C-alpha positions as a printed Julia matrix, in Angstrom:
345×3 Matrix{Float64}:
   0.0     0.0     0.0
   1.31    3.48   -0.87
   2.14    5.68    2.07
   2.04    9.48    1.88
   5.74    9.58    1.02
   5.17    7.12   -1.79
   2.29    9.18   -3.12
   4.39   12.33   -3.11
   7.27   10.65   -4.9
   4.94    9.14   -7.47
   3.41   12.53   -8.2
   6.85   14.03   -8.51
   7.92   11.34  -10.95
   4.8    11.93  -13.01
   5.5    15.65  -13.06
   9.1    15.31  -14.2
   8.77   12.3   -16.47
   5.23   10.97  -16.66
   3.75   13.68  -18.83
   6.29   13.09  -21.58
   5.86    9.35  -21.81
   4.53    9.07  -25.34
   2.25   10.92  -27.67
  -1.33   10.59  -28.78
  -4.73   11.56  -27.45
  -5.59   10.08  -24.05
  -8.33    7.48  -24.07
 -11.78    8.93  -23.43
 -13.24    8.59  -19.95
 -16.14    6.18  -19.71
 -18.61    7.73  -17.28
 -21.14    4.91  -17.11
 -19.52    1.46  -17.08
 -22.09   -1.13  -17.99
 -20.16   -4.35  -18.51
 -20.77   -7.13  -16.01
 -17.79   -9.16  -14.78
 -17.35  -12.5   -16.5
 -17.27  -15.7   -14.42
 -13.46  -15.68  -14.17
 -13.35  -12.11  -12.81
 -11.28  -11.96   -9.62
 -13.15  -10.52   -6.66
 -10.24  -10.44   -4.3
  -8.83   -9.39   -0.94
  -5.32   -8.9     0.37
  -5.11  -10.84    3.64
  -1.49  -10.45    4.66
  -2.33   -9.38    8.22
  -4.85  -12.08    9.06
  -2.55  -14.57   10.8
  -0.85  -11.86   12.86
  -4.24  -10.56   13.96
  -5.41  -14.03   14.93
  -2.21  -14.6    16.92
  -2.94  -11.35   18.76
  -6.35  -12.68   19.78
  -8.6   -11.0    17.23
 -11.55  -12.96   15.86
 -13.94  -12.41   12.97
 -17.71  -12.65   13.07
 -20.43  -13.31   10.52
 -23.67  -11.34   10.23
 -25.26  -13.51   12.94
 -22.42  -12.59   15.32
 -20.87  -16.07   15.22
 -17.08  -16.35   15.31
 -16.03  -17.73   11.96
 -12.95  -18.5     9.87
 -11.55  -15.39    8.23
 -11.23  -16.92    4.77
 -14.73  -18.42    4.93
 -16.1   -15.03    6.01
 -14.62  -13.41    2.92
 -15.82  -16.22    0.69
 -19.35  -15.69    1.93
 -19.07  -12.07    0.82
 -18.18  -12.98   -2.74
 -14.39  -13.06   -2.43
 -12.97  -15.71   -4.75
  -9.29  -14.74   -4.68
  -6.66  -13.65   -2.15
  -3.43  -11.74   -2.42
  -0.5   -12.64   -0.16
   2.59  -10.47    0.23
   6.01  -12.08    0.67
   8.91  -10.58    2.59
  12.38  -12.12    2.43
  13.4   -12.31    6.11
  10.81  -10.39    8.17
  11.87   -9.65   11.73
   8.75  -11.18   13.29
   8.16  -13.93   10.73
   4.85  -12.57    9.44
   4.73  -12.58    5.63
   7.74  -14.87    5.51
   7.59  -18.19    3.67
   6.03  -20.27    6.47
   3.32  -17.7     7.12
   2.56  -17.35    3.41
   2.29  -21.12    3.04
  -0.12  -21.35    5.98
  -2.4   -18.67    4.56
  -2.21  -20.08    1.04
  -3.28  -23.51    2.3
  -6.32  -21.98    3.99
  -7.32  -20.13    0.84
  -6.72  -23.12   -1.42
  -8.84  -25.35    0.82
 -11.79  -23.1     0.0
 -11.01  -23.01   -3.69
  -9.9   -19.38   -3.61
  -7.5   -18.24   -6.31
  -4.11  -16.92   -5.23
  -1.87  -13.98   -6.08
   1.65  -13.9    -4.65
   3.04  -10.39   -4.15
   6.85  -10.27   -3.92
   8.15   -7.15   -2.16
  11.85   -8.15   -2.45
  12.43   -6.61    0.96
  12.31   -7.64    4.6
   9.46   -5.18    5.12
   7.09   -2.89    3.23
   7.94   -1.91   -0.32
   6.12    0.98   -2.02
   7.07    4.08   -4.05
   8.82    5.63   -1.07
  10.42    2.45    0.34
  12.3    -0.12   -1.72
  14.95   -1.27    0.74
  17.05   -4.31   -0.06
  16.72   -7.29    2.28
  19.5    -7.26    4.87
  20.97  -10.45    3.42
  21.29   -8.78    0.01
  22.44   -5.36    1.19
  26.03   -5.68   -0.01
  25.21   -7.44   -3.27
  25.96   -5.85   -6.62
  23.57   -5.81   -9.56
  24.61   -9.21  -10.93
  24.15  -10.81   -7.52
  20.79   -9.09   -7.06
  19.49  -10.57  -10.29
  20.36  -14.01   -8.96
  18.82  -13.16   -5.57
  15.52  -12.2    -7.21
  15.51  -15.32   -9.35
  16.37  -17.67   -6.47
  13.97  -16.13   -3.94
  11.09  -16.1    -6.43
  11.78  -19.66   -7.53
  12.16  -21.0    -4.01
   8.97  -19.44   -2.62
   6.89  -20.5    -5.6
   8.41  -24.0    -5.59
   7.42  -24.39   -1.94
   3.85  -23.39   -2.79
   3.76  -25.78   -5.72
   5.15  -28.62   -3.59
   2.27  -27.98   -1.18
  -0.18  -28.5    -4.03
  -1.19  -24.85   -4.24
  -2.1   -23.27   -7.56
  -0.86  -19.73   -8.11
  -2.65  -17.66  -10.74
  -0.79  -14.35  -10.52
   2.73  -13.39   -9.42
   3.58   -9.79   -8.66
   7.24   -9.04   -9.34
   7.72   -6.08   -7.01
   5.18   -4.0    -5.12
   4.22   -0.48   -6.24
   7.43   -0.11   -8.22
   6.78    3.42   -9.56
  10.28    4.35   -8.39
  11.85    0.96   -9.08
  12.9    -1.66   -6.55
  15.98   -2.82   -4.67
  17.39    0.67   -4.45
  19.7     2.02   -5.67
  20.54   -0.64   -8.26
  16.99   -1.08   -9.53
  15.72    2.48   -9.1
  13.9     4.36  -11.86
  17.23    6.07  -12.58
  18.49    2.72  -13.9
  15.65    1.35  -16.01
  17.98   -1.08  -17.77
  18.87   -2.67  -14.43
  15.28   -2.54  -13.21
  14.27   -4.44  -16.35
  16.92   -7.05  -15.62
  15.63   -7.56  -12.09
  12.04   -7.79  -13.36
  13.08  -10.38  -15.91
  14.77  -12.49  -13.24
  11.47  -12.65  -11.38
   9.56  -13.24  -14.6
  11.77  -16.17  -15.61
  11.58  -17.8   -12.18
   7.8   -17.38  -12.04
   7.21  -19.07  -15.37
   9.65  -21.86  -14.62
   7.55  -22.87  -11.62
   4.06  -21.82  -12.77
   4.12  -21.58  -16.59
   0.49  -20.46  -16.8
   0.64  -17.8   -14.07
   0.44  -14.16  -15.1
   3.38  -12.0   -14.02
   2.07   -8.63  -12.85
   3.92   -5.32  -12.71
   2.23   -3.12  -10.14
   2.24    0.66   -9.72
   0.49    2.99   -7.3
  -1.8     5.87   -8.34
  -3.92    4.25  -11.02
  -5.55    7.61  -11.74
  -2.28    8.93  -13.24
  -2.16    7.83  -16.88
   0.96    9.9   -17.55
   2.82    8.03  -14.85
   1.84    4.66  -16.35
   2.91    5.71  -19.84
   6.23    7.02  -18.56
   7.0     3.89  -16.55
   5.84    1.21  -18.97
   7.32    2.94  -22.03
  10.66    2.97  -20.19
  10.65   -0.63  -18.99
   9.41   -1.84  -22.38
  12.27   -0.02  -24.1
  14.65   -1.57  -21.58
  13.38   -5.07  -22.48
  11.31   -5.92  -19.4
   8.78   -8.75  -19.64
   5.36   -8.84  -18.0
   1.91  -10.34  -18.57
  -0.47   -7.96  -16.79
  -0.56   -4.5   -15.23
  -1.63   -4.03  -11.61
  -2.86   -0.77  -10.12
  -3.45    0.66   -6.65
  -6.49    2.88   -6.1
  -7.23    4.83   -2.9
  -9.6     7.63   -3.91
 -10.85   10.23   -1.42
 -14.34    9.78   -0.04
 -15.28   13.14   -1.5
 -14.8    13.25   -5.24
 -14.16    9.53   -5.68
 -16.08    9.39   -8.95
 -13.59   11.65  -10.7
 -10.76    9.37   -9.56
 -12.67    6.31  -10.76
 -13.14    7.98  -14.13
  -9.41    8.66  -14.3
  -8.38    5.1   -13.45
 -10.9     3.86  -15.99
  -9.2     6.01  -18.62
  -5.77    4.75  -17.54
  -6.93    1.14  -17.84
  -8.3     1.68  -21.35
  -5.1     3.46  -22.4
  -2.61    0.88  -21.13
  -4.62   -2.03  -22.53
  -4.52   -0.37  -25.95
  -0.92    0.84  -25.67
   0.75   -2.31  -24.33
  -1.69   -5.08  -25.21
  -1.76   -6.36  -21.62
  -4.72   -6.99  -19.3
  -5.22   -4.96  -16.14
  -6.39   -5.53  -12.59
  -6.75   -3.36   -9.52
  -4.55   -5.17   -7.03
  -5.26   -2.71   -4.2
  -8.29   -0.59   -3.39
  -9.46    0.91   -0.12
 -11.36    3.72    1.56
 -11.96    5.05    5.07
 -13.73    2.25    6.95
 -16.18    4.69    8.53
 -17.51    5.58    5.09
 -18.7     2.08    4.23
 -21.67    3.06    2.09
 -19.5     5.39    0.02
 -16.84    2.68   -0.27
 -19.45    0.22   -1.51
 -20.59    2.64   -4.21
 -17.01    3.39   -5.23
 -16.01   -0.29   -5.47
 -19.16   -1.23   -7.34
 -18.41    1.48   -9.87
 -14.75    0.43  -10.06
 -15.62   -3.21  -10.68
 -17.79   -2.06  -13.57
 -14.94   -0.06  -15.06
 -12.53   -2.99  -14.87
 -15.15   -5.32  -16.31
 -15.7    -2.83  -19.15
 -12.26   -3.86  -20.42
 -13.76   -7.23  -21.33
 -11.26  -10.1   -21.26
  -8.56   -7.53  -20.47
 -10.19   -6.61  -17.14
  -9.1    -9.3   -14.7
 -10.36   -8.24  -11.28
 -10.32   -6.03   -8.19
  -8.67   -6.76   -4.82
  -9.57   -4.91   -1.59
  -6.46   -4.22    0.48
  -6.74   -5.72    3.96
 -10.52   -5.7     4.51
  -9.93   -7.83    7.62
  -7.84   -5.13    9.33
  -9.4    -4.46   12.71
 -10.11   -0.76   13.35
  -6.77    0.85   14.09
  -4.7    -2.3    13.5
  -1.14   -1.01   12.97
  -2.63    2.44   12.47
  -4.55    1.44    9.34
  -7.96    3.06    8.85
  -9.15    1.67    5.51
 -10.13   -1.86    6.45
 -13.68   -3.18    6.14
 -14.43   -4.42    9.66
 -16.52   -2.75   12.34
 -15.64   -2.75   16.05
 -17.25   -6.16   16.58
 -15.27   -7.92   13.85
 -18.04   -7.99   11.25
 -17.56   -6.95    7.66
 -18.94   -3.54    6.79
 -21.28   -2.66    3.95
 -18.26   -1.9     1.76
 -17.72   -5.6     1.05
 -21.22   -6.01   -0.39
 -19.75   -4.55   -3.58
 -18.05   -7.92   -4.18
 -21.19  -10.03   -3.99
 -21.9   -11.26   -7.56
């Protein structure tokens, strides 16, 4: 998820480079999306925090106030896919390999589809934070390419050995400014492309049919997407789908939805790749507004036809105030808010 620093950096990048990323008339904004999601449309949720919350004693409740399994609760609200972030050597173990495997098994047992989100860090990665894992800190670019390949391969191989299907693999998280700084920063697009391709190769070696996703923040900013994807394409990067983050304000959200809809239409036409919103969220106290926003957003993604793959809510199971986060979709009793009704088919 993009923090304020990441947002500021992304806007700065767009201002200095995004506006010049290609020519042509921007795609028109579609104000009234009418397409309905096809059966394979991903109605997803990022659930990276769930095991840590459970270990801290938090429980989740259904509409009848019964304590229930977190993954089953989401499934009952229309969620058919989950997104799991992976950190290399996290200090507390959460989001490390064992934790990811445990959550993936729970999702797979319910038939939920799985996206694996590689941060290539020991902690959060976003536009303002792309810190190398401690174990890789002294490695040069050649070594980092091998690190990315080996880490990606090993995590995915462990999932495959556990009998878990993986449908999407994110190579990097919100990489507007690159990843594994400074070697893979946006100032070295050739090296960034090499790191991306290491992850791409490893992903397809283990899961040949999985889609490798490159993910940026600020889906409303078409200039940013043109600037970034023109640059990595020129540098020879490989990818199968484009992921976007979307955190519109509660006031004026429709204008932001219109903008991300235009960005989606533009990048599909420009790069010939499908799109999905891998993160969306809104203030949990504005649940009715969030429901309207997500319903509209799902329609805009679905309007891309077979090139609109899905929408994932970021951490709907975050308890109010958990780690300072305020855009979950739980109330104070552990029940899902109205926001999640947007995902019910």
